[in-house]
PLY file of the C-alpha trace (Angstrom):
ply
format ascii 1.0
element vertex 445
property float x
property float y
property float z
element edge 444
property int vertex1
property int vertex2
end_header
80.01 -76.22 -13.18
77.55 -73.37 -12.50
76.44 -71.10 -15.16
78.67 -67.85 -14.85
76.81 -64.41 -13.91
77.24 -61.96 -16.20
78.29 -58.51 -15.28
79.30 -55.14 -16.97
81.48 -52.51 -15.66
80.13 -48.89 -15.20
81.84 -45.67 -16.41
82.82 -44.70 -12.84
84.86 -48.38 -12.59
82.45 -50.32 -10.88
81.20 -53.66 -11.85
77.47 -54.58 -11.68
75.60 -57.62 -12.34
73.31 -57.82 -15.24
73.71 -57.35 -18.65
74.46 -53.80 -19.99
70.99 -52.31 -21.49
71.87 -50.48 -25.01
70.87 -47.22 -25.29
67.25 -46.32 -26.54
67.19 -43.86 -29.68
65.40 -41.16 -29.10
63.22 -39.38 -31.62
64.55 -36.09 -33.15
63.19 -33.21 -31.50
60.80 -30.96 -33.67
60.38 -27.22 -33.49
56.98 -26.13 -32.88
56.22 -23.10 -35.63
53.43 -20.92 -35.76
50.16 -22.04 -37.34
49.29 -19.28 -40.20
45.78 -17.77 -40.25
43.70 -20.03 -42.74
40.90 -17.17 -43.05
38.59 -19.95 -42.59
39.77 -22.47 -45.81
39.25 -26.15 -44.91
42.26 -26.80 -46.96
44.64 -24.97 -44.81
42.84 -25.86 -41.48
44.04 -29.18 -40.92
42.19 -31.13 -38.75
39.63 -28.27 -38.31
37.36 -29.39 -41.21
37.75 -33.25 -40.55
36.90 -32.47 -36.94
33.40 -31.01 -37.80
32.80 -33.62 -40.72
33.15 -31.05 -43.48
34.08 -32.23 -46.71
35.77 -30.19 -49.74
35.80 -30.96 -53.19
38.49 -29.51 -55.46
37.17 -26.62 -57.62
38.76 -28.04 -60.37
36.67 -31.27 -60.51
33.22 -29.75 -58.92
30.89 -28.82 -61.74
28.47 -27.06 -59.86
25.47 -27.93 -57.58
22.51 -30.45 -59.36
20.04 -28.63 -61.27
16.99 -27.23 -59.59
13.64 -28.94 -60.18
10.94 -26.22 -60.42
7.07 -26.65 -61.04
6.65 -30.01 -60.12
3.75 -31.61 -58.09
2.47 -34.55 -56.59
-0.25 -35.56 -59.31
2.61 -35.83 -61.90
2.37 -32.48 -63.48
4.87 -31.15 -65.47
8.26 -29.70 -64.05
10.95 -28.14 -65.90
15.12 -28.13 -65.03
16.46 -24.36 -64.16
19.87 -24.06 -63.87
21.48 -22.93 -60.45
23.21 -19.42 -60.78
26.51 -19.20 -61.20
29.40 -18.76 -58.88
32.94 -17.09 -59.78
35.71 -19.02 -58.81
37.77 -15.99 -57.80
37.38 -13.73 -54.92
38.85 -10.31 -54.47
39.60 -10.93 -50.92
42.21 -13.44 -50.45
41.63 -14.79 -46.89
37.82 -15.44 -47.93
38.56 -19.08 -48.42
36.42 -21.95 -50.20
34.00 -21.72 -47.88
31.10 -19.27 -48.11
28.49 -18.42 -45.50
25.72 -17.40 -48.60
23.14 -19.39 -50.07
24.65 -19.76 -53.55
27.87 -21.06 -52.30
29.93 -23.19 -54.97
31.52 -25.62 -52.61
30.12 -28.89 -51.22
29.37 -28.36 -47.35
27.83 -31.22 -45.10
25.99 -30.25 -41.87
26.50 -32.60 -38.63
24.12 -31.14 -35.78
24.20 -27.91 -34.77
27.28 -27.15 -36.00
26.77 -26.16 -39.65
28.44 -22.58 -40.15
32.23 -22.07 -40.67
32.45 -18.18 -41.03
35.10 -16.31 -43.09
37.18 -15.74 -39.77
37.08 -19.49 -39.05
34.29 -19.05 -35.88
31.76 -22.02 -36.18
28.53 -20.92 -34.96
25.01 -23.00 -35.20
22.07 -22.99 -37.25
21.84 -23.29 -40.87
23.37 -20.74 -43.48
20.05 -19.50 -45.20
17.90 -19.19 -42.32
20.37 -17.65 -39.37
23.40 -16.72 -41.59
25.37 -13.73 -39.86
23.40 -11.11 -42.20
19.90 -12.02 -40.89
21.26 -12.23 -37.30
23.39 -8.58 -37.75
19.78 -7.43 -38.72
18.00 -8.81 -36.03
20.13 -7.49 -33.66
20.64 -4.21 -35.44
16.49 -4.10 -34.95
16.63 -4.54 -31.05
19.38 -1.67 -31.23
17.13 0.14 -33.09
14.19 -0.19 -30.79
16.48 0.43 -27.82
17.51 3.55 -29.57
13.71 4.55 -29.92
12.83 4.16 -26.38
15.80 6.56 -25.37
14.70 9.10 -27.33
11.05 9.15 -26.32
10.39 10.99 -23.39
7.83 8.48 -21.64
9.59 6.80 -18.77
9.54 3.08 -18.85
10.56 0.98 -15.62
10.30 -1.99 -13.97
8.54 -3.42 -11.02
11.39 -2.22 -8.87
10.22 1.25 -9.14
7.03 2.82 -7.30
4.76 4.06 -9.33
2.47 6.80 -7.40
0.05 7.47 -10.54
-2.43 4.61 -9.46
-2.38 5.59 -5.64
-1.77 9.12 -5.07
-0.85 10.85 -1.43
-3.77 10.31 0.78
-4.01 12.89 3.56
-7.32 12.60 5.49
-8.56 13.76 9.03
-8.15 10.66 11.85
-11.57 11.36 13.46
-13.79 8.22 14.43
-16.78 8.17 12.02
-19.05 7.66 14.45
-18.21 11.11 15.97
-18.72 12.69 12.66
-22.29 11.22 11.86
-23.23 12.29 15.57
-22.18 15.54 15.26
-24.10 15.92 11.62
-27.21 14.51 13.14
-27.11 16.78 16.25
-26.64 19.74 13.86
-29.59 18.79 11.49
-31.93 18.01 14.28
-31.05 21.60 16.02
-31.71 22.98 12.67
-35.15 21.14 12.80
-36.24 22.22 16.00
-35.12 25.50 15.92
-37.41 26.36 12.47
-40.31 24.67 14.64
-40.11 26.73 17.34
-39.60 29.59 15.15
-42.63 29.20 13.13
-44.78 28.11 16.20
-43.63 30.43 18.76
-42.93 33.38 16.05
-39.91 34.21 17.60
-36.74 34.23 15.38
-34.72 34.13 18.64
-34.59 30.62 18.54
-33.47 29.79 15.29
-30.76 32.47 15.89
-29.40 30.67 18.95
-29.52 26.99 16.67
-27.34 28.94 14.46
-25.21 30.17 16.36
-24.36 26.89 17.93
-23.74 25.16 14.42
-21.84 28.20 12.33
-18.62 27.54 14.65
-18.61 23.97 13.92
-19.12 24.46 9.76
-16.43 26.84 10.15
-13.99 24.78 12.03
-14.69 22.06 9.30
-13.71 23.89 6.30
-11.12 25.34 8.27
-9.70 21.84 8.60
-10.38 21.07 5.24
-8.04 23.93 4.11
-5.50 23.84 6.21
-4.97 20.07 7.02
-1.93 19.46 4.48
0.04 22.45 6.19
-0.74 21.24 9.42
0.69 17.54 8.48
3.58 19.46 7.15
3.90 21.49 10.28
3.89 18.49 12.59
6.44 16.79 10.13
8.75 19.93 10.16
8.58 20.17 13.96
8.95 16.15 14.33
12.45 15.59 16.31
15.32 13.87 14.15
16.31 10.68 15.51
19.80 9.40 15.56
20.50 5.84 13.58
23.05 4.87 16.00
20.90 4.13 18.92
17.61 3.35 16.93
16.63 -0.10 17.41
14.86 -2.64 15.48
11.00 -1.36 14.95
11.28 2.13 16.25
9.76 5.01 14.67
11.99 7.36 13.65
12.68 10.37 11.56
16.33 10.88 9.47
17.37 13.99 7.79
20.64 13.79 5.61
21.85 13.67 2.27
20.40 11.30 -0.45
22.00 8.90 -3.01
20.49 7.22 -5.63
20.23 3.21 -5.56
20.44 0.65 -8.26
18.18 2.42 -10.29
18.19 6.05 -10.85
15.29 7.74 -12.05
15.09 10.88 -14.55
12.11 13.52 -15.08
10.33 13.11 -18.07
10.27 16.60 -19.36
13.58 18.24 -18.08
15.26 15.27 -18.32
17.06 15.80 -15.14
19.39 12.89 -14.51
20.02 11.06 -10.90
17.28 11.51 -9.33
15.42 9.23 -6.14
12.17 10.78 -7.20
10.09 12.43 -9.86
6.98 13.71 -10.72
5.46 15.51 -13.69
1.93 16.58 -13.53
-0.14 18.15 -16.49
-3.28 20.27 -15.30
-5.88 21.77 -17.42
-8.42 24.77 -16.45
-12.31 24.13 -17.01
-14.21 27.11 -17.35
-18.14 26.83 -17.75
-18.73 24.28 -20.25
-15.46 23.38 -21.19
-13.54 19.65 -21.39
-13.33 17.99 -18.15
-9.85 16.47 -17.69
-10.84 13.70 -15.12
-14.00 12.35 -14.22
-13.76 14.49 -10.59
-13.11 17.71 -12.73
-15.31 20.75 -11.19
-16.08 24.05 -13.18
-13.84 26.98 -12.77
-10.76 24.99 -11.50
-7.81 23.11 -12.35
-8.10 19.24 -12.84
-5.20 16.63 -13.16
-5.47 15.12 -16.43
-1.81 13.20 -16.79
0.28 12.28 -13.96
3.67 10.54 -14.08
5.25 10.25 -10.21
7.51 7.67 -9.01
10.23 6.86 -6.62
12.75 4.16 -6.19
15.05 2.62 -3.24
17.75 5.17 -2.02
20.50 5.77 0.45
20.24 8.57 3.05
23.33 9.36 5.22
21.98 10.90 8.84
23.39 14.32 9.57
23.86 13.39 13.00
25.63 9.97 13.31
26.69 9.99 9.79
25.44 6.42 9.21
24.16 5.58 5.47
20.90 3.44 5.58
19.04 2.05 2.80
15.10 3.78 2.33
13.23 1.14 1.14
10.54 2.97 -1.36
10.47 0.67 -4.64
8.60 -2.65 -5.11
5.25 -1.07 -4.63
6.08 0.15 -0.87
3.74 2.92 0.16
5.01 6.26 -0.24
3.67 9.93 0.58
6.22 12.46 -0.81
5.57 15.93 0.03
7.98 17.84 -2.76
6.48 21.29 -4.21
6.81 21.07 -8.16
7.78 23.89 -10.13
5.72 25.03 -13.33
7.71 24.39 -16.31
5.29 24.88 -19.15
2.17 27.32 -19.19
-0.29 27.59 -21.91
-3.06 30.34 -21.85
-5.49 31.92 -23.94
-3.19 34.48 -24.99
-0.06 32.38 -25.38
-1.11 29.44 -27.71
2.47 28.74 -29.15
3.51 25.79 -27.79
7.27 24.91 -27.83
8.51 21.77 -29.56
9.57 19.83 -26.56
6.38 20.35 -24.92
4.40 18.98 -28.13
7.01 15.96 -28.17
6.28 15.33 -24.60
2.71 15.33 -25.23
2.78 13.36 -28.10
4.63 10.63 -26.73
1.74 10.10 -24.25
-0.93 10.30 -26.97
-2.50 13.67 -25.37
-4.08 16.44 -27.54
-3.56 20.33 -27.48
-6.28 21.45 -28.78
-7.44 24.96 -27.53
-6.55 23.89 -23.84
-5.05 25.86 -21.13
-2.57 23.73 -19.51
0.02 23.74 -17.30
2.73 21.67 -16.48
4.28 20.78 -13.30
7.35 19.09 -12.59
9.07 18.06 -9.32
11.99 15.84 -8.42
14.32 15.06 -5.82
18.00 14.97 -7.10
21.17 13.28 -5.91
22.62 15.23 -2.92
19.69 16.93 -1.83
18.60 17.51 1.74
15.81 14.96 2.62
13.51 14.16 5.72
12.37 10.60 5.48
9.97 9.35 8.29
9.53 5.57 8.72
10.49 2.35 10.61
13.54 1.15 11.54
14.97 -2.69 10.21
17.95 -3.94 10.99
18.76 -7.24 8.57
22.19 -8.73 8.39
24.11 -5.66 9.66
22.04 -3.56 6.84
20.62 -0.64 8.43
17.01 -0.22 6.48
14.12 2.48 6.98
10.54 0.56 5.99
7.24 2.03 5.60
5.58 1.60 9.29
2.36 -0.55 9.39
-0.10 1.87 10.50
-0.41 5.39 8.89
1.01 8.73 10.80
-0.97 10.90 12.51
-0.38 14.07 13.59
-2.49 14.42 16.70
-5.12 16.81 17.50
-3.63 19.96 17.66
-6.60 22.02 19.71
-4.84 25.60 19.70
-4.74 25.51 15.76
-8.28 24.15 15.77
-6.96 21.28 13.43
-8.02 17.57 13.75
-5.71 14.70 13.58
-4.53 14.20 9.90
-2.73 11.16 8.56
-0.43 9.89 5.64
0.07 6.32 4.52
3.54 4.77 4.44
6.81 6.41 4.14
6.99 10.33 4.41
9.43 12.26 2.08
10.21 15.48 2.14
12.17 18.30 0.82
12.96 22.05 0.78
11.64 24.06 -1.90
15.17 25.42 -2.59
16.38 21.97 -3.44
18.11 22.96 -6.45
20.52 25.94 -4.45
21.38 22.79 -1.64
22.51 19.93 -3.54
25.41 18.51 -2.25
27.81 16.92 -5.19
28.21 13.34 -3.85
0 1
1 2
2 3
3 4
4 5
5 6
6 7
7 8
8 9
9 10
10 11
11 12
12 13
13 14
14 15
15 16
16 17
17 18
18 19
19 20
20 21
21 22
22 23
23 24
24 25
25 26
26 27
27 28
28 29
29 30
30 31
31 32
32 33
33 34
34 35
35 36
36 37
37 38
38 39
39 40
40 41
41 42
42 43
43 44
44 45
45 46
46 47
47 48
48 49
49 50
50 51
51 52
52 53
53 54
54 55
55 56
56 57
57 58
58 59
59 60
60 61
61 62
62 63
63 64
64 65
65 66
66 67
67 68
68 69
69 70
70 71
71 72
72 73
73 74
74 75
75 76
76 77
77 78
78 79
79 80
80 81
81 82
82 83
83 84
84 85
85 86
86 87
87 88
88 89
89 90
90 91
91 92
92 93
93 94
94 95
95 96
96 97
97 98
98 99
99 100
100 101
101 102
102 103
103 104
104 105
105 106
106 107
107 108
108 109
109 110
110 111
111 112
112 113
113 114
114 115
115 116
116 117
117 118
118 119
119 120
120 121
121 122
122 123
123 124
124 125
125 126
126 127
127 128
128 129
129 130
130 131
131 132
132 133
133 134
134 135
135 136
136 137
137 138
138 139
139 140
140 141
141 142
142 143
143 144
144 145
145 146
146 147
147 148
148 149
149 150
150 151
151 152
152 153
153 154
154 155
155 156
156 157
157 158
158 159
159 160
160 161
161 162
162 163
163 164
164 165
165 166
166 167
167 168
168 169
169 170
170 171
171 172
172 173
173 174
174 175
175 176
176 177
177 178
178 179
179 180
180 181
181 182
182 183
183 184
184 185
185 186
186 187
187 188
188 189
189 190
190 191
191 192
192 193
193 194
194 195
195 196
196 197
197 198
198 199
199 200
200 201
201 202
202 203
203 204
204 205
205 206
206 207
207 208
208 209
209 210
210 211
211 212
212 213
213 214
214 215
215 216
216 217
217 218
218 219
219 220
220 221
221 222
222 223
223 224
224 225
225 226
226 227
227 228
228 229
229 230
230 231
231 232
232 233
233 234
234 235
235 236
236 237
237 238
238 239
239 240
240 241
241 242
242 243
243 244
244 245
245 246
246 247
247 248
248 249
249 250
250 251
251 252
252 253
253 254
254 255
255 256
256 257
257 258
258 259
259 260
260 261
261 262
262 263
263 264
264 265
265 266
266 267
267 268
268 269
269 270
270 271
271 272
272 273
273 274
274 275
275 276
276 277
277 278
278 279
279 280
280 281
281 282
282 283
283 284
284 285
285 286
286 287
287 288
288 289
289 290
290 291
291 292
292 293
293 294
294 295
295 296
296 297
297 298
298 299
299 300
300 301
301 302
302 303
303 304
304 305
305 306
306 307
307 308
308 309
309 310
310 311
311 312
312 313
313 314
314 315
315 316
316 317
317 318
318 319
319 320
320 321
321 322
322 323
323 324
324 325
325 326
326 327
327 328
328 329
329 330
330 331
331 332
332 333
333 334
334 335
335 336
336 337
337 338
338 339
339 340
340 341
341 342
342 343
343 344
344 345
345 346
346 347
347 348
348 349
349 350
350 351
351 352
352 353
353 354
354 355
355 356
356 357
357 358
358 359
359 360
360 361
361 362
362 363
363 364
364 365
365 366
366 367
367 368
368 369
369 370
370 371
371 372
372 373
373 374
374 375
375 376
376 377
377 378
378 379
379 380
380 381
381 382
382 383
383 384
384 385
385 386
386 387
387 388
388 389
389 390
390 391
391 392
392 393
393 394
394 395
395 396
396 397
397 398
398 399
399 400
400 401
401 402
402 403
403 404
404 405
405 406
406 407
407 408
408 409
409 410
410 411
411 412
412 413
413 414
414 415
415 416
416 417
417 418
418 419
419 420
420 421
421 422
422 423
423 424
424 425
425 426
426 427
427 428
428 429
429 430
430 431
431 432
432 433
433 434
434 435
435 436
436 437
437 438
438 439
439 440
440 441
441 442
442 443
443 444
C-alpha cells in the first residue's frame, strides 16, 4: 500500500501538503541605549581600547614603571638606579581617565603604528606622547599664529607672484624716434658748428657762425621742450583717445575703456596710510640732495630730489564699462607690463625746520631698515581705490565667455604732433590712468 501523504490544515481551513513547520523562536528585542561619555577612559570605552591594541592594567596591582638606569656606558662603567617620579593616583578632573598624554603617566600604554595617543577627549592622534603631544603642537601653532600677527603688525607689504611689482621695472616714457635720425641730426649740427667756427676764423666774419647758431639753436630748444613735456603730451593723447564699447569689441582690438573698478581675488593696501581695497598702490620716499650731501640713488644729482625707496604694486581687477555696462577682467597681475599714471599725494614732509618725525613715519622707516639721520625727506603715496573711475588702454581677449583686457604686444605710441612740437612718445604695457580727485569720485561698490 502506498505511503500516505502528510498534510496539514491552515488557519483559514485550507488543507495543504507537507509537514507543519514549527515557528522559530525569535530572540528578544533589546532597546538601544545611549552610550555615556567616557572621557577617554579605556575601562569605559568598551571595544575602543582593544581595537587599537591599548592594554590597561589595574592601578591596584601596578607597582609603577621600571627604574631608570642612568650613568651607564658601553665600556662597562658604573651605573646607578634612579627611581621614577611618583604620580598621584587621584585627579581633580573626574573625566580625566587613567590614560594621560604626559611623559609621566602612571598607566601602561602600548603603541602600535602611528596611532599612539588617546587624548582626554577620546580623540586618537598620531605621534609619540613626548615628542608631538598636544602641548608641543599647541606651542607650534601658537608660534605660527604669532608670526602671522607680527606680519600683520608690520607695515611692509608681502605679496606673492600674483601681484605685479613695479619697483624693478618702473614706468618708462620715451621717444619713439629712430636712432639713425637722432644721430644724423647730431652729426650735422656738430659739423655745422665746426665749419662755421673755421670760416669765422679764416674769413674773419662773425656772420657765418651766427647763421650756424641760428640753425642749431631751434633744434636744441625743440629737444629740451620734448624732454620736459613728453609725459604731459602722452597724458593728453590718452585723455583725448576715444572710449570704445566692449560689447562690439573684437578679439585682439586695441581699446580704451573707462569705468568703475572693483578688486579681484587679491585686494591691495597702501603701506603708510593703510588704505584697504585698492587695485594699485604706490609709496615713494624722496630725499633732497644739496651740495655735497648724501645721494638717495646712484643717479641722484645735486640740488634735486631723488627716489630712495619705492613700493608699487598692481593686481588683477575688474572694470565696468560706462557705455555698455559690461564687466571685463584687467590682467595686470602675474608680472604683466603696466604703466600706471596716478598722481601721488605728499603724506609726510621732513624739512630742516621740521625735524620731529611722527611715530607712524618712524615705524614705516624702521620696518624697511631706513635711517632718518638729518635728511630732508618727502613721502608720497598714491593709490586707486575700489570704486574709482579709471581709464584702461589695452588689448581685448575673449576666452570661454570671459572678457579680458591684456597688455598689448607693442608699446603704445602717441604719434608725432607737429602743432605742439612734440615727438612720438610711447609707454609699455597696459596704461592705467586715474583722475586727481579720485577720493571724491569713489563710487560705493
